[in-house]
N, C-alpha and C positions, 0 to 999 in steps of 0.2 A: 536504177543503180541503188544497191544497199549501202549505204554510209554507216558507219558506227554511230550511235545516238550520242548526245550529249553526256549522258549518263554513263554510257559504257566508256567514253573517252576520258572522263574524270575518274572512273573507276580502276581504267587500266593505268594511268598514271599514278593515281596513289598507289596501287600496289607495287608497281616499279618502283617508286620512291620508298617504299617500305623496305624493300630488299637491297636496293642499291645505295640507299643513304640511310638506312635506320629510320625511314620517314620523315626526315629533316633535309629538304633540299637547300643547298649553298644559295645564297641570296642571288649569286650570277647566274643560276638557271631559273630563276623568275619570270624573265621574259621569254622563255621558251614554254612555259606550263599555260594550260588553258585554266581559264577563270570560269566560275559558275554562269551557266547559260551560254557556253561556248558554241559557237556556230562552226559544225564539223567541216563545211567547205571552205569557211575564212582560214580555219586551224592548218587543215590539211596541206592548202595553196598560199598560206600564208609567208611572211619573211621569217620566221622561225623554223620552217620547214625545208630540209635538204631534199627537193623534190629529183623524181627520176621519171621522164627528162627533166633537166631544169626549165623553170619558166612554163611547166605544163598547166594546161586546163585541167579542171576535174576529170573531163573527158578522157583526156590523153593521159592520166596521171597514172604510172604504174606502181610507185611508191613515195612516201613521206616518210623520212625519218628525222629523228629529234634528238640530237647528241646530248643526252641527259646524264651521261657517264655514270660512275658510281665512286665510292670513296676512295678506291686505290687506282683506278683506270678512268680518265676523262672522255673516253672515245665511244664508250658503249653507246647504243643507240635504241631508242622505241622507234620501231617501225611499224608503218601502217601501210600495206600491200595489197594489190589485187593479183589474183592469179590470172594467167593469159586468157582472154576471152571469157572471163567471168565478170558479172556486174557486182562482186561482192569485195569489201575490203576486210582485210585480217592483221590481228596484232601479231607482231614478233619481236623478239629482242634480238639484235645482231651484236655480238661479243666486239666486233670490229679488232679482232687481235690476231687473225689468222696469219696477217702479212709479218708479224713479228716472228723473227727467227734468231736463235743462236745457236752456234754449233756446240753439241755436246762438250763437255770438259772446260770450255769457256768460263770467264767469271759471271756471265750475265745467264748461262744457261738456267741454272737452278732458280734463279730470280723470276726469270720469264715463266718457267713452267709452273711456278706457284701462282703467279699472276693469271695464267691461262685457267689454271684449275679453279681459283677464286671466281675468275669471271662466269666459268662454266657452272658454277654451284649458284650463282646469282642468276643466271638465266634460267637454270632449272627450275629454282624456286619461284620466279617472276611466272613462268611458263604454267607450273602447276596449280598456281593460285589463280592465274587468268582461266584456265580449264575449269577449276572448280567453281569459280564465279559465272562460269556459263559464257564468257566473253569470246566472240569469234577469233580464233586463233588458227594461224597457219598450221600449227600441229594438229588441231582436233579436224580441221579441214581436210589434211592429208590422210588422217586416219579414218575420217568418214569415205573418202574417195578409194582407198585401198579396201576397206570393207564392203562398199557397194559393187567395186570392180569383182572382187573374190564372189560375191552373192551373185551376182551375173554370170560369170563363168561356171560356177556351181550348178546353176540352174540350166545353163545350156550342156553340160557336161554331164549332169543328172547326180550331182552330189559333190561334197568337198574331197579334194585329191589327197593324197597324203602328205603333201607338203602345205597344206591350205588348213590351218587351224580354224575351228568353227568359232570361236570368240573373235576372230580378226585382231589379236593383239600381237604387239611386236612389229615395228617396222623395220 
């Protein structure tokens, strides 16, 4: 099983905090944050983690989420998850705001749209920096899988199809 290394965990959290909290996490988050020399197993299955399934062992763990929030929304999560039937854990950010709804024209609608747009900007900035740092992310994993699938299909079919760009860009 490929766990994130202590260094990867610390870097992922540091980047998350840079974008979500301008690098300064509130005191209330300290119990959720990994310290130097973090043990990946203990962190992923420990009391700070919201595990799926609850009380999972490492072998049965699908994901561990850490509700680190951001300056405007306390429910955003740093998530470490494992794709089905794969032995690797990947970082992602869950804005955790999809359930929030307001009908257009209501007083809360504009505010809610602004909150979601801000969350999306934070999520994108974190993911971009994680990818630039070479951290294992769901986004880079999915892009690699799509590229590999296209390459296999192209090899079987004798070349790229008209709707299959060679660079594998765009998902």
